[in-house]
MISE-310255 format. One line per 10 residues: number of its first residue (from 1); their letters; for each residue x, y, z of N, C-alpha, C, CB. Coordinates in steps of 0.001 Angstrom, whole numbers, plus 500000, padded with zeros to 6 digits. Atoms other than C-alpha are relative to their C-alpha. Last residue first. Glycine has a CB too. Example, Ala and Ser with C-alpha at 12.3 -4.5 7.8 and 13.67 -1.06 7.14 Angstrom:
<rs>
2) SA) 499180,498810,499940,513670,498940,507140,499230,501090,500730,500414,500462,498585 | 500890,498810,500000,512300,495500,507800,500900,501200,500000,499008,500027,501246
</rs>
This chain:
<rs>
110) KFKYFINLYA) 498903,500978,499908,940043,427341,402863,500085,499451,501384,501337,500622,499607 | 499468,500218,498668,936879,429219,401967,501101,498967,499944,498898,499563,500967 | 498560,500293,499995,936498,430121,398300,500595,499944,501413,500738,501049,499183 | 499443,499492,498753,933071,431705,398718,501516,499822,500091,499341,499312,501165 | 500147,498552,499910,931934,431295,395117,500738,500561,501220,498516,500377,500062 | 499394,499509,501246,933157,427762,394374,499906,501519,499945,499308,499369,498759 | 498627,499565,499752,932387,427210,398072,500732,500379,498715,500765,498908,500716 | 499959,498545,499876,928734,427132,397137,501407,500519,500246,499092,500451,501117 | 500306,499376,501290,929119,423548,395908,500152,501521,500085,498570,499630,499547 | 498881,500353,500883,930875,422334,399062,499780,500614,498619,500156,498454,499891
100) ALNQKEQASF) 498871,499133,499648,928299,424239,401125,501202,499716,499116,500379,499818,501473 | 500300,498656,500479,925452,422504,399308,501159,500952,500282,498716,500522,500651 | 499946,500030,501467,927031,419101,399869,499734,501384,499410,498980,498989,499449 | 498590,500102,500381,927722,419823,403543,500146,500020,498484,500628,498718,500579 | 499415,498683,499728,924128,420999,403991,501478,500012,499628,499821,500380,501485 | 500425,499119,501085,922934,417814,402276,500546,501416,500200,498466,500030,499905 | 499230,500351,501199,925010,415743,404691,499630,500913,498836,499761,498527,499613 | 498638,499498,499796,923577,417540,407739,500850,499722,498766,500642,499355,501254 | 499243,500773,499018,920113,416840,406371,501373,500642,500164,500129,498500,499567 | 498730,500596,500385,918242,419536,404540,500633,499248,501157,500950,501067,499492
90) HANVNGSCLG) 499454,500362,498689,914602,420115,405416,501295,499253,499729,498983,499123,500855 | 499145,501192,499941,913328,421929,402363,500446,499775,501439,501236,500146,499059 | 500773,501090,499410,910459,424355,401880,500773,498675,499995,498684,499833,499249 | 500272,500912,501117,912499,426620,399588,499248,498752,500471,501316,499592,499312 | 500465,499232,501160,912553,429603,401933,499638,499113,498827,501055,500989,499573 | 501423,499701,499844,912761,427285,404938,499425,500759,498824,499775,500786,501254 | 500761,501204,500356,916079,425928,403690,498495,500231,500141,500433,498816,500880 | 500602,499877,501330,917487,429447,403766,499128,498800,499639,501087,500168,498957 | 501006,498936,499980,918085,429346,407516,499270,500097,498667,500650,501343,500336 | 501107,500438,499148,919851,425976,407354,498882,501028,500049,500499,499718,501406
80) IQEILGDPTN) 500712,501022,500790,921945,427132,404412,498811,499487,500794,500948,498820,499617 | 500851,499298,500956,922826,430220,406445,499216,499017,499140,500839,500920,499115 | 501123,499419,499265,924126,428075,409315,499027,500688,499043,500507,501000,501056 | 500867,501131,499633,926287,426022,406946,498762,500523,500735,500773,498970,500891 | 500675,500426,501231,927661,429268,405504,499047,498847,500290,501031,499584,498929 | 501039,499025,500303,928427,430609,408970,499214,499625,498752,500610,501373,499829 | 501111,500264,499086,930308,427437,409813,498839,500950,499759,500465,500109,501443 | 500684,501245,500379,932440,427849,406682,498811,499682,500908,500984,498840,500030 | 499323,501184,499477,933183,431469,407587,499260,498760,499519,500074,500033,501556 | 498575,499922,500320,932379,434821,406005,500808,498851,500569,500562,501290,500501
70) RKRDFRTFIK) 499290,501187,499520,928595,434766,405863,501439,500009,499518,499294,498718,499534 | 500262,500287,498590,926597,437974,405656,500885,498893,500549,498553,499624,500188 | 500760,501233,499783,927984,439287,402380,499934,499676,501493,500634,498823,499219 | 500598,499978,498662,929120,442895,402412,499193,498738,500304,499110,501217,500144 | 498993,499636,499002,931574,442724,399504,499439,499960,501415,500552,501384,499707 | 500091,498580,499638,929161,440824,397285,500950,500321,501149,498551,500372,500387 | 498726,499303,500213,930418,437442,396068,499949,501480,500360,500423,499857,498564 | 498873,500699,499382,927761,435026,397278,501295,500803,499944,500205,498667,499326 | 500200,500021,498554,924734,437231,396628,501200,499382,500720,498725,499227,500346 | 499322,498833,499418,926056,437921,393141,499875,500017,501523,499422,501297,499416
60) NGDGGMMSDH) 498657,500387,499555,925015,434366,392240,500778,501164,500601,500779,499420,498841 | 499974,500518,498642,921389,435492,392176,501378,499629,500519,499132,498824,500081 | 498854,500914,499969,921830,437564,389051,500214,499517,501436,501291,500696,499451 | 499982,500918,501129,918425,439149,388385,501160,499032,499962,500000,500765,498769 | 500281,499365,501287,918499,442263,390537,500161,499091,498802,500879,501169,499829 | 498776,499480,500613,920223,440748,393561,499776,500543,498590,501051,498917,499959 | 499246,499157,499067,917310,440098,395922,501161,500723,499321,500526,499159,501150 | 500829,498839,499670,914941,438816,393233,500747,500962,500924,498687,499550,500658 | 500185,499160,501188,917647,436558,391807,499206,501263,500337,499284,499209,498891 | 498822,499142,500158,918575,435266,395265,499845,500958,498819,501256,499144,499813
50) CSNCKYHEFL) 500056,499001,498937,915060,433935,395850,501163,500992,499844,500045,499316,501396 | 501221,499231,500263,914963,432138,392501,499833,501096,501051,498757,499071,499988 | 499717,498680,500554,918607,431192,393036,498742,500802,499699,500814,499861,498749 | 499510,499067,498984,917670,428391,395383,500221,501400,499442,501290,499482,500599 | 500052,498671,500632,915652,426597,392718,500414,501101,500988,498576,500283,499459 | 500808,499140,499134,915194,423579,395014,499906,501440,499498,500569,499994,501395 | 501295,500647,499744,916369,421191,392296,499078,500901,500820,500207,498663,500730 | 500846,499858,501190,919133,423565,391146,498603,499423,500236,500656,499308,498797 | 500160,498565,500238,920747,423959,394557,499053,500237,498824,501370,500665,499731 | 500968,499514,499011,920212,420264,395299,499662,501473,499749,500552,499816,501433
40) QQGAQANGDP) 501291,500594,500352,921946,419293,392032,498904,500443,500978,500107,498462,499984 | 500511,499249,501153,924755,421737,392769,498632,499459,499591,500991,499921,498808 | 500461,498707,499522,925209,420172,396192,499421,500846,498886,501125,500737,500664 | 501293,500257,499364,925425,416689,394689,499400,501299,500523,500150,498979,501148 | 500924,500333,501088,928184,417965,392396,498600,499713,500559,500523,498777,499198 | 500428,498789,500706,929932,419709,395290,499000,499704,498886,501205,500713,499422 | 499864,500344,501408,930061,416568,397437,499422,501166,499201,499273,498637,499657 | 500967,499541,500982,930601,417484,401063,500341,499576,498586,499887,501481,500058 | 501024,501024,500153,932432,415476,403704,498965,500369,498943,499314,499757,501323 | 499431,501249,500512,935613,417529,403364,498983,498878,499807,501066,499530,500927
30) FPNASASTAA) 501158,500894,500054,933730,420842,403674,500432,498626,499475,498879,500604,499101 | 500836,499798,498824,936420,423313,404773,498777,499086,500056,499554,501421,500048 | 501369,500236,500424,938912,421885,402284,499087,500134,501219,499850,498596,499333 | 500141,499619,501394,942450,423230,402662,498569,499832,499500,500941,499186,499146 | 500766,498764,500088,942287,423135,406459,499750,500416,498555,500719,501108,500736 | 501268,500163,499309,943268,419483,406712,499148,501259,499864,500234,499670,501477 | 500876,500804,500845,945915,419917,404029,498652,499795,500659,500642,498654,499690 | 500346,499282,501220,947484,422808,405901,499046,499193,499142,501254,500339,499208 | 500931,498928,499634,947390,421072,409282,499544,500759,498766,500650,500964,501001 | 501277,500617,499645,948952,417926,407835,498969,501065,500343,500176,499031,501180
20) GLLIMTTFIL) 500601,500514,501230,951694,419906,406131,498644,499381,500264,500915,498978,499347 | 500486,498843,500756,952400,421830,409306,499319,499570,498706,501154,500957,499689 | 501183,499474,499319,952624,418602,411279,499419,501206,499274,500343,500377,501433 | 501091,500968,500175,954986,417011,408753,498722,500540,500630,500372,498628,500624 | 500437,499918,501396,957191,420116,408638,498826,499060,499737,501163,499667,499054 | 500720,498734,500169,957364,420263,412437,499460,500120,498584,500916,501195,500322 | 501296,500176,499348,958335,416601,412613,499143,501249,499835,500185,499676,501491 | 500769,500945,500804,961142,417120,410084,498591,499836,500575,500718,498633,499934 | 500384,499298,501234,962418,420207,411910,499113,499104,499138,501258,500438,499203 | 500977,498984,499631,962397,418398,415252,499497,500746,498760,500611,500987,501007
10) TGFLKMALKM) 501245,500717,499721,964152,415381,413759,498889,500982,500344,500196,498993,501150 | 500518,500477,501283,966824,417637,412276,498675,499276,500163,501008,499080,499333 | 500480,498820,500703,967293,419400,415624,499386,499599,498656,501146,501011,499795 | 501247,499616,499358,967558,416054,417400,499377,501206,499298,500238,500310,501481 | 500966,501035,500345,970191,414890,414903,498637,500338,500604,500485,498616,500489 | 500365,499805,501404,972078,418167,415203,498933,498989,499573,501245,499875,499098 | 500793,498773,500074,972050,417935,419009,499534,500254,498567,500816,501201,500516 | 501306,500325,499438,973235,414317,418853,499069,501217,499914,500143,499528,501469 | 500717,500804,500985,976044,415268,416511,498603,499662,500493,500774,498718,499686 | 500393,499118,501080,977115,418065,418902,499209,499226,498926,501244,500669,499383
</rs>
């Protein structure tokens, strides 16, 4: 009985550790991104100039509208790649991560 309790306790402890690791790993969908660098890119390329015309003057509404096109972290990265042509930019994978990390203040992906 003591052995069974010890094994059960070890199993519970291991499960808690694994769940904690999975939760912390999924807490930041853009762990390699730098939000501050992303904001600088967003401002440098005047990304909201296109959004402003689409959203009646407040380009940030594009990120929070109920029918937004992108609802996953991967989808956001894909959209950044598509939008890069609108601002004549060729974003590297790192720059896309930075932009996504910045835009996640609106999207709130976990």
